[in-house]
Backbone as CSV, one residue per row, in Angstrom:
resi,resn,N_x,N_y,N_z,CA_x,CA_y,CA_z,C_x,C_y,C_z
1,UNK,-5.361,-45.585,-11.033,-5.049,-44.679,-11.629,-5.605,-43.506,-10.506
2,UNK,-7.020,-43.532,-9.942,-7.483,-42.959,-8.732,-6.714,-42.663,-7.783
3,UNK,-5.640,-43.514,-7.203,-4.830,-43.541,-6.068,-3.757,-42.400,-6.260
4,UNK,-3.310,-42.463,-7.716,-2.101,-41.518,-8.356,-2.761,-40.012,-8.345
5,UNK,-4.033,-39.894,-8.964,-4.505,-38.728,-8.842,-4.550,-38.105,-7.745
6,UNK,-5.056,-38.664,-6.684,-5.368,-38.359,-5.332,-4.254,-38.264,-4.809
7,UNK,-2.837,-38.936,-4.672,-1.512,-38.478,-4.112,-0.861,-37.536,-4.796
8,UNK,-1.070,-37.216,-6.165,-0.555,-36.255,-6.846,-1.199,-35.005,-6.502
9,UNK,-2.657,-34.921,-6.264,-3.477,-33.798,-6.065,-2.893,-33.481,-4.639
10,UNK,-2.770,-34.252,-3.661,-2.291,-34.052,-2.437,-1.054,-33.373,-2.413
11,UNK,0.074,-33.996,-2.806,1.323,-33.589,-3.006,1.337,-32.105,-3.282
12,UNK,0.487,-31.805,-4.699,0.712,-30.043,-5.238,-0.263,-29.321,-3.879
13,UNK,-1.127,-29.946,-3.311,-1.454,-29.022,-2.342,-1.129,-28.872,-1.198
14,UNK,-0.011,-29.681,-0.949,0.762,-29.628,0.290,2.394,-28.677,-0.214
15,UNK,2.543,-28.823,-1.501,3.763,-27.966,-2.105,3.197,-26.600,-1.873
16,UNK,1.937,-26.380,-2.371,1.247,-24.881,-2.521,1.083,-24.324,-1.084
17,UNK,0.528,-24.973,-0.400,0.539,-24.597,0.967,1.951,-24.059,1.869
18,UNK,2.696,-25.114,1.340,4.153,-24.436,2.053,4.845,-23.373,1.493
19,UNK,4.484,-23.197,-0.122,5.003,-21.934,-0.618,4.266,-20.658,0.115
20,UNK,2.842,-21.027,0.326,2.060,-19.947,0.808,2.893,-19.558,2.205
21,UNK,2.980,-20.356,2.843,3.379,-20.233,4.307,4.991,-19.897,4.174
22,UNK,5.565,-20.060,3.543,7.084,-19.366,3.168,6.946,-18.076,2.794
23,UNK,5.952,-17.625,2.384,5.937,-16.325,1.460,5.406,-15.470,2.685
24,UNK,4.686,-15.813,3.707,4.080,-15.044,4.809,5.079,-14.166,5.358
25,UNK,6.324,-14.760,5.879,7.353,-13.809,6.567,7.552,-12.836,5.403
26,UNK,7.924,-13.100,3.996,8.242,-12.020,3.337,7.607,-10.826,3.168
27,UNK,5.942,-11.378,3.251,5.146,-9.869,3.051,5.138,-9.366,4.317
28,UNK,5.204,-9.886,5.323,5.383,-9.330,6.688,6.504,-8.500,6.822
29,UNK,7.523,-8.394,6.386,8.752,-7.739,6.223,8.539,-6.625,5.171
30,UNK,7.821,-6.811,4.274,7.276,-5.820,3.165,6.580,-4.933,3.906
31,UNK,5.646,-5.170,4.746,4.768,-4.405,5.271,5.487,-3.628,6.558
32,UNK,6.334,-4.183,7.235,7.073,-3.468,8.220,8.079,-2.228,7.546
33,UNK,8.661,-3.061,6.379,9.664,-1.851,5.775,8.624,-0.788,5.052
34,UNK,7.720,-1.271,4.724,6.814,0.033,4.094,6.703,1.043,5.130
35,UNK,6.214,0.505,6.687,5.484,1.072,7.495,6.689,2.064,7.821
36,UNK,8.032,1.480,8.063,9.334,2.486,8.397,9.406,3.614,7.406
37,UNK,9.190,3.193,6.003,9.337,4.499,4.715,8.350,5.099,5.127
38,UNK,7.139,5.152,5.407,5.789,5.709,5.771,6.191,7.045,6.858
39,UNK,6.836,6.194,7.863,6.935,6.898,9.212,8.360,8.073,8.852
40,UNK,9.268,7.195,8.114,10.797,7.904,8.473,10.852,8.706,7.233
41,UNK,10.939,8.113,5.802,11.169,8.145,4.596,10.886,9.601,4.256
42,UNK,11.845,10.478,3.695,11.731,11.732,3.035,11.930,11.872,1.635
43,UNK,12.581,10.548,0.955,12.794,10.696,-0.356,13.429,11.854,-0.807
44,UNK,14.332,12.300,-0.073,15.192,13.480,-0.541,14.477,14.654,-0.868
45,UNK,13.752,14.845,-0.169,12.656,16.181,-0.209,13.146,17.289,0.803
46,UNK,11.624,17.800,1.280,12.045,18.993,2.296,12.003,18.435,3.613
47,UNK,12.214,17.030,4.142,12.128,16.824,5.353,10.690,16.141,5.590
48,UNK,9.736,16.340,5.020,8.411,15.628,5.250,8.373,14.158,5.189
49,UNK,7.788,13.350,5.667,7.111,12.074,5.909,5.887,11.925,5.126
50,UNK,5.273,10.719,5.125,3.989,10.364,4.922,3.173,10.776,6.152
51,UNK,4.084,10.559,7.215,3.408,10.702,8.650,3.055,12.124,8.751
52,UNK,3.743,12.916,8.101,3.625,14.578,8.458,2.187,15.259,8.291
53,UNK,1.512,14.489,7.339,-0.136,14.297,6.792,-0.683,13.711,7.638
54,UNK,-0.413,12.048,7.553,-0.987,11.121,7.743,-0.673,10.406,8.677
55,UNK,-1.288,11.295,10.109,-0.775,11.220,11.170,-1.205,9.224,11.724
56,UNK,-0.726,8.959,12.734,-0.944,7.772,13.422,-0.731,6.709,12.576
57,UNK,0.342,6.742,11.576,0.606,5.487,10.384,-0.740,5.572,9.378
58,UNK,-1.268,6.645,9.332,-2.510,6.848,8.119,-3.472,5.982,8.673
59,UNK,-3.578,5.609,10.300,-4.957,4.667,10.728,-5.927,5.743,11.017
60,UNK,-5.426,6.985,11.459,-6.505,8.071,11.777,-6.523,9.348,10.614
61,UNK,-7.455,10.397,10.882,-7.626,11.339,10.265,-6.490,12.377,10.411
62,UNK,-5.837,12.820,9.064,-4.428,13.352,9.105,-4.858,14.824,8.766
63,UNK,-3.832,15.659,8.843,-3.951,17.150,8.525,-3.112,17.342,7.569
64,UNK,-3.480,18.185,6.540,-2.581,19.055,5.607,-2.061,20.269,5.953
65,UNK,-0.822,20.700,5.654,0.048,22.089,6.231,-1.101,23.239,6.479
66,UNK,-2.085,23.164,5.539,-2.833,24.654,5.756,-3.629,23.856,6.962
67,UNK,-3.823,23.135,7.729,-4.872,22.834,8.691,-6.156,21.959,8.225
68,UNK,-6.206,21.431,7.143,-7.546,21.051,6.531,-7.518,19.492,6.777
69,UNK,-8.543,18.864,7.626,-8.461,17.468,7.804,-8.534,16.672,6.667
70,UNK,-7.796,15.748,6.693,-8.034,14.581,5.623,-8.332,13.291,6.243
71,UNK,-8.831,12.333,5.699,-9.590,11.014,5.941,-8.082,10.089,6.205
72,UNK,-8.378,8.968,7.052,-7.477,7.936,7.172,-7.207,7.788,5.828
73,UNK,-6.083,6.607,5.971,-5.979,5.508,4.764,-6.553,4.118,5.171
74,UNK,-7.254,4.023,5.904,-7.791,2.859,6.399,-8.625,2.133,5.123
75,UNK,-9.049,2.825,4.013,-9.539,2.041,2.915,-8.916,2.684,1.812
76,UNK,-7.572,3.052,1.791,-7.098,3.737,0.594,-6.971,2.332,-0.598
77,UNK,-6.160,1.433,0.089,-6.428,0.237,-1.039,-7.308,-0.203,-1.834
78,UNK,-8.393,-0.468,-0.736,-9.882,-0.454,-1.511,-10.452,0.412,-2.367
79,UNK,-10.073,1.707,-2.534,-10.851,2.476,-3.355,-9.939,3.007,-4.497
80,UNK,-8.644,2.325,-4.676,-7.969,2.571,-5.875,-7.937,1.367,-6.946
81,UNK,-7.848,1.709,-8.046,-7.574,2.677,-9.195,-9.035,3.736,-8.812
82,UNK,-8.892,4.997,-9.106,-10.019,5.969,-9.008,-9.731,6.846,-10.173
83,UNK,-10.797,7.965,-10.121,-10.237,8.660,-11.086,-10.191,10.189,-10.358
84,UNK,-8.968,10.715,-10.894,-8.772,12.100,-10.213,-8.613,13.365,-11.125
85,UNK,-9.949,14.081,-10.710,-10.325,15.203,-11.475,-9.744,16.036,-11.657
86,UNK,-8.460,16.383,-10.809,-7.197,17.203,-11.025,-6.454,16.722,-12.329
87,UNK,-6.042,15.604,-12.355,-5.411,15.180,-13.218,-6.103,15.014,-14.411
88,UNK,-7.215,14.630,-14.299,-8.111,14.407,-15.374,-7.883,12.647,-15.938
89,UNK,-7.640,11.739,-15.289,-7.138,10.400,-15.461,-7.342,9.476,-14.315
90,UNK,-7.587,8.196,-14.425,-7.511,7.388,-13.536,-6.062,6.918,-12.952
91,UNK,-6.232,7.081,-11.786,-4.615,6.729,-11.065,-5.122,5.610,-9.936
92,UNK,-3.777,4.854,-9.974,-3.317,3.848,-9.225,-3.099,4.277,-7.581
93,UNK,-2.791,3.175,-7.145,-2.161,3.541,-5.662,-0.747,4.065,-5.543
94,UNK,0.002,3.397,-6.768,1.370,3.777,-6.842,1.107,5.095,-7.508
95,UNK,0.650,5.534,-8.395,0.373,6.784,-8.736,0.155,7.721,-7.425
96,UNK,-0.692,7.697,-6.645,-0.824,8.312,-5.872,0.033,8.964,-4.583
97,UNK,0.650,7.644,-4.295,1.747,7.600,-3.511,2.882,8.714,-4.083
98,UNK,3.163,8.409,-5.424,4.109,9.070,-6.334,3.908,10.523,-6.361
99,UNK,2.732,10.865,-6.415,2.025,12.114,-6.595,2.484,12.942,-5.123
100,UNK,2.083,12.130,-3.891,2.464,12.993,-2.745,3.786,13.184,-2.526
101,UNK,4.421,12.530,-2.691,5.915,12.426,-2.467,6.422,13.807,-3.530
102,UNK,6.213,13.982,-4.628,6.831,14.795,-5.293,5.755,15.919,-4.941
103,UNK,4.393,16.068,-4.769,3.851,17.354,-4.372,3.972,18.001,-3.167
104,UNK,3.970,16.961,-2.117,4.052,17.255,-0.800,5.771,17.563,-0.111
105,UNK,6.320,16.673,-0.544,7.619,16.421,-0.033,8.758,17.162,-0.991
106,UNK,8.374,17.471,-1.967,9.261,17.592,-3.468,10.543,16.819,-3.508
107,UNK,9.783,15.616,-3.155,11.103,14.425,-3.094,11.209,13.510,-4.603
108,UNK,11.887,12.679,-4.373,12.059,11.837,-5.425,11.237,10.295,-5.355
109,UNK,10.191,10.154,-5.870,9.671,9.045,-5.312,10.288,7.736,-5.982
110,UNK,9.869,6.764,-5.000,10.503,5.383,-5.698,9.877,5.175,-6.902
111,UNK,10.677,4.102,-7.975,10.025,3.679,-9.162,9.166,3.118,-8.930
112,UNK,7.967,3.148,-10.088,6.875,1.966,-10.204,7.767,0.529,-10.155
113,UNK,7.180,-0.510,-9.230,7.648,-1.796,-9.123,8.636,-2.067,-8.571
114,UNK,9.599,-0.804,-7.952,10.637,-0.934,-7.029,10.246,-1.551,-5.875
115,UNK,11.394,-2.269,-5.134,11.126,-2.754,-3.680,10.664,-1.462,-3.038
116,UNK,10.962,-0.466,-2.839,10.308,0.658,-1.956,8.960,0.761,-2.177
117,UNK,8.584,1.113,-3.491,7.239,0.929,-3.867,6.452,-0.066,-3.465
118,UNK,7.034,-1.290,-3.681,6.393,-2.513,-3.467,6.104,-2.412,-1.629
119,UNK,7.080,-2.123,-0.871,6.851,-2.081,0.530,5.973,-0.979,0.803
120,UNK,5.881,0.397,0.356,4.729,1.203,0.489,3.673,0.832,0.498
121,UNK,3.383,0.345,-0.803,2.016,-0.456,-1.268,1.425,-1.398,-0.186
122,UNK,2.527,-2.416,0.149,2.157,-3.253,1.101,1.870,-2.883,2.449
123,UNK,2.167,-1.775,2.853,1.864,-1.298,4.169,0.694,-0.596,3.786
124,UNK,0.538,0.157,3.086,-0.843,1.128,2.853,-1.902,0.163,2.653
125,UNK,-1.624,-0.923,1.795,-2.590,-2.246,1.654,-3.127,-3.015,2.841
126,UNK,-1.989,-2.770,3.847,-2.357,-3.642,5.022,-3.603,-3.028,5.531
127,UNK,-3.474,-1.406,5.619,-4.661,-0.795,6.370,-5.638,-1.182,5.701
128,UNK,-5.939,-1.453,4.779,-7.300,-1.965,4.093,-7.751,-3.422,4.264
129,UNK,-7.150,-4.044,5.187,-7.598,-5.501,5.363,-8.712,-5.618,5.851
130,UNK,-9.528,-6.323,4.947,-10.843,-6.646,5.560,-11.914,-5.585,4.802
131,UNK,-11.616,-4.576,4.162,-12.450,-3.466,3.556,-13.252,-4.007,2.242
132,UNK,-14.003,-3.647,2.206,-14.537,-3.840,0.757,-14.353,-3.153,-0.148
133,UNK,-14.097,-4.006,-1.416,-13.439,-3.103,-2.412,-14.634,-1.953,-3.054
134,UNK,-14.352,-0.751,-3.220,-15.309,0.281,-3.536,-14.068,1.338,-4.571
135,UNK,-13.742,0.464,-5.741,-12.935,1.439,-6.815,-13.888,2.745,-7.199
136,UNK,-12.920,3.701,-7.012,-13.622,4.978,-7.132,-14.212,5.616,-5.836
137,UNK,-14.567,4.921,-4.938,-15.149,5.392,-3.583,-14.130,6.312,-2.895
138,UNK,-15.008,6.701,-1.800,-14.310,7.915,-0.853,-13.719,7.516,0.057
139,UNK,-12.452,8.515,0.462,-11.577,7.919,1.596,-12.364,7.744,2.963
140,UNK,-12.334,6.979,3.838,-12.813,7.029,5.414,-11.734,7.330,6.198
């Protein structure tokens, strides 16, 4: 009985590991598609892209059209959800992406849960790899 349990446990672990390995290229593809959208996507708006304000792919400090410096997105995924005093509610990373596209681009943001939204979230989240979770924290 112990051997059967061990064999079954081993088989399940191998199956789970192979599923994780198979998903890795798909995640990398989503990150790359998200980066492409970040750099080139105008979402039917005024020609601006995420990189218009969030320079260097969001990895360094950015600039608003009025010249105001804004922080990088290097910890963006680690600080959401967070309270937005302007909207007087808690917003998620997806909410923030949609707000930027509507407000800055006057564009049509991807739908919640859509492939394009998932790609953008995957890319922006990849910038926060290794950063500690600090929900409600400050952008850095």
